[in-house]
C-alpha positions as CSV (number, residue, x, y, z in Angstrom):
1,M,0.0,0.0,0.0
2,T,1.4,3.4,-0.9
3,F,1.6,6.2,1.6
4,K,-1.1,8.1,-0.3
5,S,-3.6,5.1,-0.2
6,A,-2.7,4.4,3.5
7,L,-3.4,8.0,4.4
8,L,-6.8,7.8,2.6
9,A,-7.6,4.5,4.3
10,A,-6.9,6.1,7.6
11,L,-9.1,9.1,6.8
12,V,-12.0,6.9,5.7
13,S,-11.8,4.7,8.7
14,A,-11.8,7.7,11.0
15,Q,-14.6,9.2,9.0
16,M,-17.3,7.7,11.2
17,A,-15.4,6.2,14.1
18,V,-17.9,4.7,16.5
19,P,-17.2,5.0,20.3
20,A,-17.1,2.0,22.5
21,H,-20.4,2.9,24.2
22,A,-22.4,2.7,21.0
23,A,-25.6,0.8,21.5
24,K,-28.2,1.4,18.8
25,P,-28.2,-0.5,15.5
26,F,-28.9,1.4,12.3
27,D,-32.4,1.5,11.0
28,A,-34.5,2.9,8.1
29,R,-35.4,6.1,10.0
30,D,-31.8,6.8,10.5
31,L,-31.1,6.2,6.8
32,V,-33.8,8.6,5.5
33,T,-33.0,11.4,7.9
34,L,-29.3,11.6,7.4
35,E,-27.9,14.7,6.0
36,R,-26.5,14.1,2.5
37,V,-23.3,16.0,1.4
38,N,-22.8,16.3,-2.3
39,S,-21.9,18.7,-5.2
40,P,-18.4,19.8,-4.0
41,T,-17.7,23.0,-6.0
42,L,-14.4,25.0,-5.9
43,S,-13.9,28.6,-6.7
44,P,-11.6,29.1,-9.7
45,D,-8.7,30.0,-7.4
46,G,-9.3,27.0,-5.2
47,R,-9.8,29.2,-2.1
48,F,-13.5,28.5,-1.4
49,L,-15.4,25.2,-1.3
50,V,-19.2,25.1,-1.6
51,L,-21.1,22.0,-0.7
52,A,-24.8,21.1,-1.1
53,V,-26.3,19.5,2.0
54,R,-29.7,17.8,1.8
55,E,-31.7,17.8,5.1
56,V,-34.9,15.9,5.7
57,D,-38.0,17.2,7.5
58,Y,-39.3,13.8,8.5
59,E,-42.5,15.0,10.1
60,N,-43.5,17.0,7.0
61,N,-42.3,14.2,4.7
62,K,-40.0,16.5,2.6
63,A,-36.4,17.4,2.1
64,S,-34.6,20.6,1.4
65,T,-31.1,21.3,0.1
66,G,-28.9,24.3,1.2
67,L,-25.4,25.4,0.3
68,W,-22.5,25.5,2.8
69,I,-19.1,27.3,2.3
70,E,-15.6,27.0,3.7
71,N,-12.6,29.2,3.2
72,L,-9.9,26.6,2.6
73,H,-7.2,29.2,3.1
74,A,-8.4,30.0,6.6
75,R,-5.8,29.0,9.3
76,D,-8.4,27.6,11.8
77,A,-9.7,25.0,9.3
78,A,-13.2,25.5,10.8
79,P,-16.0,23.4,9.3
80,P,-18.2,24.8,6.5
81,V,-20.8,27.3,7.5
82,R,-24.3,27.8,6.0
83,F,-24.2,29.9,2.9
84,T,-27.8,30.1,1.5
85,P,-30.6,31.1,3.8
86,E,-32.1,28.2,5.8
87,G,-35.0,26.4,4.2
88,M,-34.5,28.2,0.7
89,G,-34.1,24.9,-1.2
90,V,-31.3,25.1,-3.8
91,N,-29.4,23.0,-6.2
92,S,-26.7,23.1,-9.0
93,P,-24.1,25.4,-7.4
94,A,-21.5,27.1,-9.7
95,F,-19.0,29.9,-9.1
96,S,-18.9,32.9,-11.3
97,P,-15.8,33.1,-13.5
98,D,-14.2,35.7,-11.1
99,G,-15.1,33.6,-8.1
100,R,-16.9,36.4,-6.3
101,E,-20.4,34.8,-6.5
102,V,-22.1,31.5,-6.3
103,W,-24.9,30.9,-8.8
104,F,-27.6,28.2,-8.2
105,L,-31.2,27.2,-8.9
106,S,-34.0,27.7,-6.4
107,A,-37.8,27.7,-6.4
108,K,-38.0,30.3,-3.6
109,S,-40.0,32.7,-5.9
110,G,-42.6,30.0,-6.7
111,S,-40.8,28.4,-9.7
112,S,-37.3,27.2,-10.4
113,Q,-35.2,30.2,-11.3
114,V,-31.5,31.1,-11.4
115,W,-30.1,33.0,-8.3
116,K,-26.8,34.3,-7.2
117,Q,-25.2,35.2,-3.9
118,A,-21.9,37.0,-3.4
119,V,-19.3,35.2,-1.3
120,G,-19.5,36.9,2.1
121,A,-23.1,38.1,1.5
122,S,-26.1,36.8,3.5
123,E,-28.9,37.4,1.0
124,P,-29.3,35.9,-2.5
125,V,-30.4,37.8,-5.6
126,Q,-32.8,36.4,-8.2
127,V,-31.2,36.5,-11.7
128,T,-34.0,35.1,-13.9
129,D,-37.8,35.6,-13.7
130,Y,-39.2,33.5,-16.6
131,P,-42.7,32.2,-17.0
132,L,-41.3,28.6,-17.0
133,D,-39.1,26.6,-14.7
134,V,-35.4,26.8,-15.5
135,G,-34.2,23.2,-15.7
136,T,-30.4,23.7,-15.9
137,F,-28.0,26.6,-16.4
138,R,-24.4,27.4,-17.2
139,L,-22.6,30.7,-17.1
140,S,-20.6,31.8,-20.1
141,P,-16.8,31.9,-19.6
142,D,-16.9,35.7,-19.4
143,G,-19.9,35.7,-17.1
144,K,-21.9,38.0,-19.4
145,A,-24.4,35.4,-20.7
146,L,-26.3,32.4,-19.3
147,A,-27.3,29.2,-21.0
148,V,-30.6,27.9,-19.6
149,S,-32.8,25.0,-20.5
150,F,-36.6,25.0,-20.5
151,S,-39.3,22.4,-21.3
152,V,-41.2,24.0,-24.2
153,F,-43.5,23.4,-27.1
154,T,-41.0,23.7,-30.0
155,D,-43.5,25.4,-32.3
156,C,-43.8,28.3,-29.8
157,G,-42.0,31.5,-30.6
158,D,-41.5,32.5,-27.0
159,L,-41.7,31.2,-23.5
160,A,-45.0,32.9,-22.8
161,C,-46.6,30.8,-25.6
162,T,-45.7,27.6,-23.8
163,R,-47.0,29.0,-20.5
164,Q,-50.3,30.0,-22.1
165,R,-50.7,26.7,-23.7
166,L,-50.1,24.8,-20.5
167,D,-52.6,27.0,-18.6
168,E,-55.2,26.5,-21.3
169,R,-54.8,22.7,-21.1
170,A,-55.2,22.8,-17.4
171,A,-58.4,24.8,-17.7
172,G,-59.8,22.7,-20.5
173,K,-62.6,20.2,-19.9
174,A,-61.4,17.4,-22.2
175,S,-58.4,15.4,-20.9
176,G,-57.7,13.1,-23.8
177,V,-54.4,13.2,-25.6
178,V,-53.6,11.8,-29.1
179,Y,-50.1,10.4,-29.8
180,D,-48.6,9.7,-33.2
181,Q,-45.4,7.9,-32.0
182,L,-43.4,6.7,-29.0
183,F,-42.5,7.9,-26.4
184,V,-45.9,8.3,-24.9
185,R,-44.5,8.2,-21.4
186,H,-41.0,8.1,-19.9
187,W,-39.8,7.0,-16.4
188,D,-42.7,8.4,-14.3
189,S,-44.4,11.0,-16.5
190,W,-46.7,11.0,-19.6
191,K,-45.4,13.1,-22.5
192,D,-47.3,16.3,-23.2
193,G,-45.5,17.4,-26.4
194,R,-42.9,19.5,-24.8
195,R,-39.1,19.2,-25.3
196,N,-36.2,20.3,-23.2
197,Q,-34.5,23.0,-25.2
198,L,-31.4,25.2,-24.7
199,F,-31.5,29.0,-24.7
200,V,-29.0,31.8,-24.1
201,A,-29.9,34.9,-22.1
202,S,-27.8,38.1,-22.0
203,L,-27.0,39.5,-18.6
204,G,-27.4,43.2,-17.9
205,A,-25.2,45.5,-16.0
206,D,-26.9,44.4,-12.8
207,G,-26.1,40.7,-13.5
208,K,-29.7,39.8,-14.1
209,A,-31.1,38.2,-17.3
210,A,-32.4,40.8,-19.7
211,G,-35.1,40.2,-22.4
212,E,-36.4,37.1,-24.1
213,P,-33.7,34.3,-24.2
214,V,-32.7,33.0,-27.7
215,R,-33.2,29.3,-28.4
216,V,-29.9,28.0,-29.7
217,S,-31.0,24.4,-30.0
218,A,-33.7,25.3,-32.6
219,G,-33.5,22.9,-35.5
220,I,-32.6,19.9,-33.2
221,D,-35.6,17.7,-32.7
222,G,-34.6,16.3,-29.4
223,D,-34.2,17.0,-25.7
224,V,-31.4,19.1,-24.3
225,P,-30.7,18.0,-21.6
226,G,-31.7,14.4,-22.2
227,V,-34.8,13.0,-20.4
228,P,-35.2,11.8,-17.7
229,F,-31.8,12.2,-16.0
230,G,-29.8,14.6,-18.2
231,G,-28.3,17.7,-16.7
232,K,-25.9,20.6,-17.4
233,E,-23.2,18.1,-18.2
234,D,-25.0,17.6,-21.5
235,Y,-23.7,20.9,-22.9
236,A,-20.7,23.2,-22.6
237,W,-19.6,26.7,-23.6
238,A,-16.8,27.2,-26.0
239,P,-14.0,29.3,-24.3
240,D,-14.8,32.4,-26.5
241,G,-18.5,32.3,-25.6
242,Q,-19.6,32.4,-29.2
243,S,-20.9,28.8,-29.4
244,L,-21.8,25.8,-27.3
245,V,-21.7,22.1,-27.9
246,L,-24.6,20.0,-26.7
247,S,-25.5,16.3,-26.7
248,A,-28.9,15.4,-28.1
249,K,-30.7,12.4,-29.6
250,A,-32.7,13.3,-32.7
251,A,-36.3,12.3,-31.8
252,G,-37.9,11.0,-34.9
253,S,-40.0,7.8,-35.0
254,D,-37.2,5.7,-33.5
255,E,-36.6,7.7,-30.4
256,A,-37.9,4.9,-28.1
257,W,-35.4,2.3,-29.5
258,S,-32.4,4.5,-30.3
259,T,-29.4,5.4,-28.2
260,N,-27.8,7.6,-30.8
261,F,-26.9,10.8,-29.0
262,D,-24.8,13.1,-31.2
263,L,-22.8,16.3,-30.3
264,W,-24.0,19.4,-32.0
265,R,-22.3,22.7,-32.1
266,V,-24.7,25.7,-32.0
267,W,-23.9,29.4,-32.3
268,V,-25.1,32.2,-30.0
269,R,-25.3,35.1,-32.5
270,A,-24.4,33.9,-35.9
271,R,-27.2,32.6,-38.1
272,R,-25.8,29.1,-38.7
273,A,-27.5,25.8,-38.7
274,P,-26.5,23.4,-35.9
275,Q,-23.4,21.3,-36.8
276,N,-23.4,17.6,-36.0
277,L,-19.9,16.8,-34.9
278,T,-20.3,13.1,-34.4
279,A,-22.6,12.0,-37.2
280,G,-20.3,9.1,-38.0
281,N,-21.0,7.3,-34.7
282,P,-24.4,5.6,-34.5
283,A,-24.1,5.2,-30.7
284,L,-24.0,7.7,-27.8
285,D,-21.8,10.7,-27.7
286,G,-22.0,12.9,-24.6
287,G,-20.5,15.0,-21.8
288,P,-18.6,17.6,-23.9
289,V,-15.8,19.6,-22.4
290,F,-13.7,22.1,-24.4
291,S,-9.9,22.5,-24.1
292,A,-8.8,25.9,-22.8
293,N,-7.9,27.1,-26.3
294,G,-11.1,25.8,-27.8
295,R,-9.4,23.7,-30.4
296,T,-10.2,20.3,-28.9
297,L,-13.4,18.8,-27.6
298,Y,-13.3,16.0,-25.1
299,Y,-16.2,13.7,-24.6
300,R,-17.4,10.2,-23.9
301,A,-18.6,7.8,-26.5
302,M,-20.1,4.4,-26.9
303,K,-19.6,2.3,-30.0
304,R,-22.6,0.0,-30.2
305,P,-26.0,1.4,-31.1
306,G,-28.9,0.2,-29.0
307,F,-26.8,-0.8,-26.0
308,E,-27.1,1.5,-23.0
309,A,-24.5,-0.3,-20.9
310,D,-21.7,-0.2,-23.5
311,R,-18.3,1.1,-22.4
312,L,-18.0,4.9,-22.3
313,A,-14.7,5.7,-23.9
314,L,-12.7,9.0,-23.4
315,M,-12.5,10.8,-26.8
316,A,-10.7,13.8,-28.2
317,L,-12.0,15.6,-31.3
318,D,-9.9,18.0,-33.2
319,L,-12.4,20.7,-34.1
320,R,-10.4,21.9,-37.1
321,S,-9.8,18.6,-38.8
322,G,-12.9,16.9,-37.5
323,K,-10.8,13.8,-36.5
324,A,-11.5,12.0,-33.3
325,R,-9.4,9.5,-31.4
326,E,-9.8,7.4,-28.3
327,I,-7.6,8.5,-25.5
328,A,-7.1,5.4,-23.4
329,P,-8.3,2.4,-25.6
330,D,-6.6,-0.2,-23.3
331,W,-8.3,1.1,-20.1
332,D,-11.2,-1.4,-19.7
333,R,-13.4,0.9,-17.6
334,S,-16.3,3.1,-18.4
335,A,-15.7,6.8,-17.8
336,S,-18.5,8.7,-16.0
337,N,-17.4,12.3,-16.5
338,I,-14.6,14.6,-17.6
339,T,-12.7,17.3,-15.7
340,L,-9.5,18.8,-17.2
341,S,-6.4,19.2,-15.1
342,A,-5.0,22.8,-14.7
343,D,-2.4,22.2,-17.4
344,G,-4.9,20.6,-19.8
345,K,-2.7,17.5,-20.1
346,S,-4.9,15.1,-18.1
347,I,-8.5,14.1,-17.6
348,Y,-10.0,13.4,-14.2
349,T,-12.9,10.9,-14.3
350,T,-14.7,8.5,-12.0
351,A,-15.4,4.9,-12.9
352,Q,-16.7,1.7,-11.3
353,D,-13.7,-0.5,-10.4
354,V,-14.0,-4.0,-8.8
355,G,-16.7,-3.1,-6.4
356,T,-15.6,0.4,-5.8
357,Y,-16.2,3.8,-7.5
358,S,-12.9,5.5,-7.9
359,L,-11.4,8.8,-9.2
360,F,-8.8,8.3,-11.9
361,K,-6.3,10.6,-13.8
362,V,-5.8,9.8,-17.5
363,E,-3.0,11.4,-19.5
364,I,-4.4,12.7,-22.7
365,A,-1.2,12.1,-24.8
366,S,-0.3,8.6,-23.7
367,G,-3.6,7.2,-22.2
368,A,-1.7,6.3,-19.0
369,V,-4.2,5.8,-16.1
370,E,-3.5,6.5,-12.4
371,K,-6.0,5.9,-9.6
372,V,-6.2,9.2,-7.5
373,V,-8.8,8.3,-4.9
374,G,-10.1,4.8,-4.2
375,G,-11.2,2.5,-1.4
376,G,-14.9,3.2,-1.5
377,T,-17.1,5.5,-3.6
378,V,-16.2,9.0,-4.9
379,G,-19.6,10.6,-5.3
380,G,-18.6,13.9,-6.7
381,Y,-15.5,15.9,-7.3
382,D,-14.0,19.3,-8.5
383,L,-10.6,20.5,-9.4
384,A,-9.1,24.0,-9.3
385,G,-5.4,24.4,-9.9
386,D,-3.7,21.9,-7.6
387,T,-6.7,21.7,-5.3
388,L,-9.0,18.6,-5.4
389,A,-12.3,18.5,-3.6
390,Y,-14.4,15.3,-3.5
391,T,-17.0,13.4,-1.5
392,H,-16.1,9.9,-0.3
393,E,-18.3,7.2,1.2
394,N,-18.2,3.5,2.0
395,L,-20.4,0.7,3.4
396,K,-20.1,2.1,6.9
397,S,-20.1,5.8,6.3
398,P,-22.3,8.3,4.4
399,A,-20.5,10.8,2.2
400,Q,-18.2,13.3,3.7
401,A,-16.2,16.0,1.8
402,F,-12.4,16.0,1.5
403,V,-9.8,18.3,0.0
404,A,-6.4,17.2,-1.2
405,R,-3.8,18.0,-3.7
406,A,-4.5,17.2,-7.3
407,D,-2.6,13.9,-7.0
408,G,-4.8,12.8,-4.1
409,S,-2.1,13.4,-1.5
410,A,-2.5,15.4,1.7
411,A,-6.1,14.6,2.0
412,R,-8.1,16.4,4.7
413,Q,-11.6,15.8,5.8
414,V,-13.8,18.9,5.6
415,T,-17.2,17.9,6.7
416,R,-18.4,15.8,9.7
417,N,-22.1,15.8,9.0
418,N,-24.2,13.2,10.9
419,E,-21.2,12.5,13.2
420,D,-23.1,13.3,16.4
421,R,-26.2,11.5,15.2
422,L,-24.3,8.3,14.4
423,A,-22.1,8.4,17.5
424,D,-24.4,5.9,19.2
425,I,-25.0,3.8,16.1
426,R,-23.4,0.4,15.5
427,F,-22.6,-0.6,11.9
428,G,-21.8,-4.1,10.6
429,D,-18.3,-4.7,9.5
430,Y,-17.8,-5.7,5.9
431,E,-15.4,-7.6,3.7
432,Q,-15.1,-8.2,0.0
433,F,-14.5,-11.7,-1.2
434,S,-14.1,-13.6,-4.4
435,F,-14.9,-17.0,-5.8
436,K,-14.9,-19.0,-9.0
437,G,-18.2,-18.4,-10.8
438,W,-19.5,-19.3,-14.2
439,N,-16.8,-20.9,-16.4
440,D,-14.5,-20.7,-13.3
441,E,-14.1,-17.0,-13.9
442,T,-13.5,-14.8,-10.8
443,V,-16.6,-13.1,-9.4
444,H,-16.6,-10.7,-6.4
445,G,-19.0,-10.0,-3.7
446,Y,-19.3,-8.3,-0.2
447,V,-20.4,-9.8,3.1
448,V,-21.6,-7.6,5.9
449,K,-21.8,-8.8,9.5
450,P,-24.8,-8.0,11.7
451,A,-24.4,-4.9,13.8
452,D,-24.7,-6.9,17.0
453,Y,-22.3,-9.6,15.7
454,E,-20.9,-12.0,18.3
455,E,-18.2,-14.6,17.6
456,G,-19.5,-18.1,17.4
457,K,-23.1,-17.2,16.7
458,R,-24.9,-17.9,13.4
459,Y,-27.2,-15.3,11.8
460,P,-30.1,-15.2,9.3
461,V,-29.1,-13.7,6.0
462,A,-30.4,-11.1,3.6
463,F,-29.1,-12.0,0.2
464,L,-29.3,-8.8,-1.9
465,I,-29.4,-8.9,-5.8
466,H,-28.6,-5.7,-7.6
467,G,-30.6,-4.3,-10.5
468,G,-29.5,-2.9,-13.8
469,P,-28.8,-5.7,-14.7
470,Q,-25.6,-3.9,-15.7
471,G,-25.1,-2.6,-12.2
472,S,-23.2,-3.3,-9.0
473,F,-23.7,-3.6,-5.2
474,G,-20.4,-2.2,-4.2
475,N,-18.6,-0.2,-1.4
476,N,-20.9,2.7,-1.1
477,F,-23.6,4.1,1.3
478,H,-26.8,3.4,-0.7
479,Y,-30.0,5.2,0.2
480,R,-32.4,2.6,-1.2
481,W,-30.5,-0.7,-0.8
482,N,-28.3,-0.1,2.2
483,P,-27.1,-3.4,3.7
484,Q,-26.6,-1.7,7.1
485,T,-30.4,-1.5,7.5
486,Y,-30.5,-5.3,7.4
487,A,-27.3,-5.6,9.6
488,G,-29.0,-3.3,12.1
489,A,-32.1,-5.6,12.1
490,G,-29.9,-8.6,13.0
491,F,-29.2,-10.0,9.6
492,A,-25.9,-10.8,7.9
493,V,-25.9,-9.5,4.3
494,V,-24.4,-11.1,1.2
495,M,-24.1,-9.3,-2.2
496,I,-22.7,-10.8,-5.4
497,D,-21.6,-8.9,-8.4
498,F,-22.6,-11.6,-10.9
499,H,-21.7,-11.8,-14.6
500,G,-23.2,-8.7,-16.2
501,S,-22.1,-6.3,-13.3
502,T,-20.1,-3.2,-14.0
503,G,-16.6,-2.3,-13.0
504,Y,-15.0,-5.6,-14.0
505,G,-14.3,-5.0,-17.6
506,Q,-16.7,-4.6,-20.6
507,A,-16.6,-8.3,-21.5
508,F,-17.8,-9.2,-18.0
509,T,-20.6,-6.6,-18.4
510,D,-21.6,-7.8,-21.9
511,S,-21.9,-11.5,-20.7
512,I,-25.4,-11.1,-19.3
513,S,-27.1,-9.8,-22.5
514,G,-29.3,-12.7,-23.8
515,D,-28.5,-14.8,-20.8
516,W,-30.5,-13.2,-18.0
517,G,-31.3,-16.5,-16.2
518,G,-28.1,-18.3,-17.1
519,K,-24.6,-17.1,-15.9
520,P,-26.0,-14.7,-13.3
521,L,-28.0,-17.5,-11.6
522,E,-25.0,-19.8,-11.6
523,D,-22.9,-17.0,-10.1
524,L,-25.5,-16.4,-7.4
525,Q,-25.6,-20.1,-6.5
526,K,-21.9,-20.5,-6.4
527,G,-21.4,-17.2,-4.6
528,W,-23.9,-18.2,-1.9
529,A,-22.2,-21.5,-1.5
530,A,-18.7,-19.9,-1.3
531,A,-19.9,-17.3,1.2
532,Q,-21.3,-20.0,3.5
533,E,-18.1,-22.0,3.3
534,K,-16.0,-18.9,4.0
535,Y,-18.1,-17.3,6.7
536,G,-19.3,-19.6,9.4
537,F,-21.7,-17.0,10.9
538,L,-24.0,-17.3,7.9
539,D,-27.0,-19.5,8.6
540,G,-27.8,-20.9,5.2
541,E,-31.0,-22.5,6.5
542,R,-32.4,-19.0,7.4
543,A,-31.9,-16.8,4.4
544,C,-34.1,-14.7,2.2
545,A,-33.2,-13.3,-1.3
546,L,-34.2,-9.7,-2.1
547,G,-33.9,-7.6,-5.3
548,G,-35.3,-4.7,-7.3
549,S,-35.7,-4.2,-11.0
550,Y,-33.5,-6.8,-12.6
551,G,-32.9,-8.0,-9.1
552,G,-36.7,-8.4,-8.8
553,Y,-36.6,-10.3,-12.1
554,M,-34.0,-12.6,-10.6
555,V,-36.1,-13.2,-7.5
556,S,-38.9,-14.3,-9.8
557,W,-36.5,-16.5,-11.8
558,I,-35.1,-18.0,-8.5
559,A,-38.7,-18.7,-7.4
560,G,-39.2,-21.0,-10.4
561,N,-35.7,-22.3,-11.0
562,W,-34.1,-22.5,-7.5
563,P,-37.2,-23.0,-5.5
564,D,-35.5,-24.5,-2.4
565,G,-32.8,-21.8,-2.3
566,F,-34.3,-19.5,0.3
567,R,-36.8,-19.3,3.1
568,C,-38.4,-16.2,1.5
569,L,-38.2,-13.7,-1.3
570,V,-38.7,-10.0,-1.8
571,N,-39.5,-8.8,-5.3
572,H,-39.4,-5.0,-5.8
573,A,-40.4,-3.6,-9.1
574,G,-39.4,-6.9,-10.8
575,V,-40.0,-8.3,-14.2
576,V,-42.1,-11.5,-14.1
577,D,-43.0,-11.6,-17.8
578,T,-40.1,-10.6,-20.0
579,R,-42.0,-10.7,-23.3
580,I,-44.8,-8.4,-22.3
581,M,-42.2,-6.0,-20.8
582,G,-40.7,-5.9,-24.3
583,F,-44.0,-4.3,-25.4
584,N,-44.9,-2.1,-22.6
585,T,-41.7,-0.6,-21.1
586,E,-40.8,2.9,-22.4
587,E,-37.1,2.5,-23.4
588,L,-37.5,-0.2,-25.9
589,W,-33.7,-0.2,-26.8
590,F,-33.1,-1.9,-23.4
591,T,-35.3,-5.0,-23.9
592,E,-34.4,-5.3,-27.6
593,W,-30.7,-5.3,-26.9
594,E,-31.0,-7.7,-24.0
595,N,-33.2,-10.1,-25.9
596,G,-31.7,-9.8,-29.4
597,G,-34.5,-7.9,-31.1
598,T,-38.1,-7.0,-30.8
599,P,-40.6,-9.4,-29.1
600,V,-42.5,-9.6,-32.4
601,Q,-39.5,-10.7,-34.4
602,V,-37.8,-12.9,-31.9
603,P,-40.3,-14.1,-29.3
604,E,-38.3,-17.2,-28.5
605,A,-35.5,-15.0,-27.1
606,Y,-37.9,-13.4,-24.7
607,E,-39.3,-16.7,-23.6
608,K,-36.0,-18.4,-23.0
609,F,-35.6,-16.9,-19.5
610,N,-39.1,-15.8,-18.9
611,P,-40.1,-16.3,-15.2
612,I,-43.8,-16.5,-16.1
613,N,-43.2,-19.8,-17.7
614,H,-42.0,-21.3,-14.3
615,V,-44.5,-19.9,-11.8
616,G,-45.9,-23.4,-11.3
617,N,-42.7,-24.2,-9.4
618,W,-43.1,-21.3,-6.9
619,K,-43.3,-22.2,-3.3
620,S,-41.1,-19.7,-1.4
621,P,-43.0,-17.0,0.4
622,M,-42.8,-13.8,-1.7
623,L,-43.3,-10.2,-0.8
624,V,-44.1,-8.1,-3.9
625,I,-43.5,-4.3,-4.0
626,H,-44.5,-1.9,-6.8
627,G,-45.2,1.7,-7.5
628,Q,-48.0,3.0,-9.7
629,L,-45.8,5.6,-11.4
630,D,-43.2,3.0,-12.5
631,Y,-43.2,3.1,-16.3
632,R,-39.9,1.3,-16.7
633,V,-41.4,-1.9,-15.1
634,L,-45.1,-1.5,-15.1
635,V,-47.1,-2.1,-11.9
636,E,-48.9,-4.9,-13.7
637,Q,-45.7,-7.0,-13.5
638,G,-45.9,-6.8,-9.7
639,L,-49.6,-7.6,-9.8
640,A,-48.9,-10.6,-12.0
641,A,-46.3,-11.9,-9.5
642,F,-48.7,-11.4,-6.6
643,S,-51.5,-13.1,-8.4
644,A,-49.3,-16.1,-9.4
645,A,-48.4,-16.6,-5.8
646,Q,-51.8,-16.1,-4.4
647,R,-53.6,-18.4,-6.9
648,Q,-51.2,-21.2,-6.0
649,G,-51.5,-20.7,-2.2
650,V,-47.9,-19.5,-1.9
651,P,-47.7,-17.2,1.2
652,S,-47.4,-13.7,-0.2
653,Q,-48.0,-10.0,0.4
654,L,-48.2,-7.0,-1.9
655,L,-46.9,-3.6,-0.8
656,Y,-48.3,-1.0,-3.3
657,F,-47.4,2.7,-3.6
658,P,-49.7,4.9,-5.6
659,D,-47.3,7.8,-5.6
660,E,-43.9,6.2,-6.2
661,N,-42.0,5.3,-9.4
662,H,-39.3,2.7,-10.0
663,W,-37.8,3.9,-6.8
664,V,-39.3,4.6,-3.4
665,L,-38.2,8.1,-2.5
666,K,-40.5,9.8,0.0
667,P,-39.2,9.6,3.6
668,H,-42.2,8.0,5.2
669,N,-42.7,5.6,2.2
670,S,-39.1,4.5,2.5
671,V,-39.4,3.8,6.2
672,L,-42.6,1.8,5.5
673,W,-40.8,-0.1,2.7
674,H,-37.9,-1.0,5.1
675,E,-40.2,-2.0,8.0
676,T,-42.4,-4.1,5.7
677,V,-39.4,-5.9,4.2
678,N,-37.7,-6.5,7.6
679,D,-40.9,-7.8,9.1
680,W,-41.2,-10.2,6.2
681,L,-37.6,-11.4,6.6
682,K,-37.9,-11.9,10.4
683,R,-41.2,-13.8,10.0
684,W,-39.7,-16.4,7.6
685,T,-36.2,-16.6,9.1
686,A,-37.3,-17.1,12.7
687,E,-35.7,-20.1,14.3
688,Q,-38.1,-23.0,14.1
689,E,-38.9,-24.9,17.3
């Protein structure tokens, strides 16, 4: 272990040191009420650090985020202090180019608008006052213009037109909507004809937006930022402020089964048509970042159209010649973002890596890769000169903010949020292990001890199965599937990153496509056997399997194909009929890639690993959970699983949320979710007389 990694390990272990008198195990209410530290943002000179902190008002079932600030050059190294007014509710912090102001979004005025607040000032100033919500924003390099995104009807000539049309629809007596093509709905919302579009607003002498903003994405029939999870990382200003590059997928009739995002250059003042910079790549291109001289565009790209989990490679595009090259073709990881080093010679990026989520430095010229921060999960980071700021978490600690040199050395913990609240909390210790899975290939997993672990005792087990399916249950502090909530309830936890998981190389990730019930099931079976052999405290006779999304699919698959594997099952938002999901999910590219084509053309591929064909074998008690607003995996999938169990007399329960989507997010709903799940596990893993 290098000195740098040893220092980081010491910092992380000290992050949430638990005193000897700790008595209380961790539970769901603790989880949902923790303060969440995120969005570390440095001033251009590296002197000030701004952080977003999410706080929960549990009694009122809502959360609010505020900004906190620290002067990193102060000698007393005092903790950050509140910057924005308490209860204001803000997001998306960004420093002005001169570092004197912090800009952000807030709905304090009744709608989401851009605000700013001078460093050292106590009151924010509203910058925009538009009739529509501002979705995202970016300040121009000279601070004299503002790129902003809105959801608009693209045939409208101004923002007021969209506002008027929305108001007229709301007041109308007829509610029917006619659709000519997909999408008709996406994630948790029905489409109403609007598109996210990018505009540029001039800023007056007072620093406020002046006049009607100009739509610079006109002529691009797509969403900027992308829907549903795109953000300001989908576009970037050129250094001279005369143009922007944005990532967009042309809508058209194939929008629901295409993953072809292109990078488009658009001009602020010149009357020029948008220029497609990556028309030659039929897959995703995104995350644009300009070099300081504006001659090179860095971005991330996939190679295979239709595959949303393809490797994201780091790319460099020479804007004069139009030639692109991959920067680190031998680095078998998928880059999540791009930040340039101060000298412009390296890219900083995060990537999943063998059960962790680490920060890497990639030399642009050679493609050499160096791990800067590892050992857990880097949730967010920023770089200014030689100052690096980042958040770091692990399976025993929620995220805290750190600052270090650009090479990761001399790391110092900046925040200690939740430390007092967790002082009397016990967490379960954890360990990563590996075993020979499918085809004798190495597979990794984690085991977490119960919080009240005693040597020599054996404990019931919560066997967690991750979703995606190209995902991972790694070394992070998850706010929906946190193993410490089960450890606190007296369970040991086992998590397997089966074939198809991310962070182990693209071939490993690819291996699940077309084989949902094959290699992954074998890995789960072998991993479960290996864990029991290695860890004597696991009581294999008192174990339940739990999963959501693909994990829920696997629970249904286990019910019919490994019916004696577990005492009970928990199926959250899981697929029980793969063929019908191929017709009624929204992002059709996903099911078509995973099953080799459309369910009309290749029905046999959808039926090969279809849990609905094996429900006659079900006998393990199953808890089914689903949200009405889940348009990724429709609620009818959950109802089908519950009906199948009920009709055969299999002990079963249904937990239904009318106001949740694919995830359960509201604080009280989350607590109910956890309490219902833990009650189910305890019921069926109780020691029998």
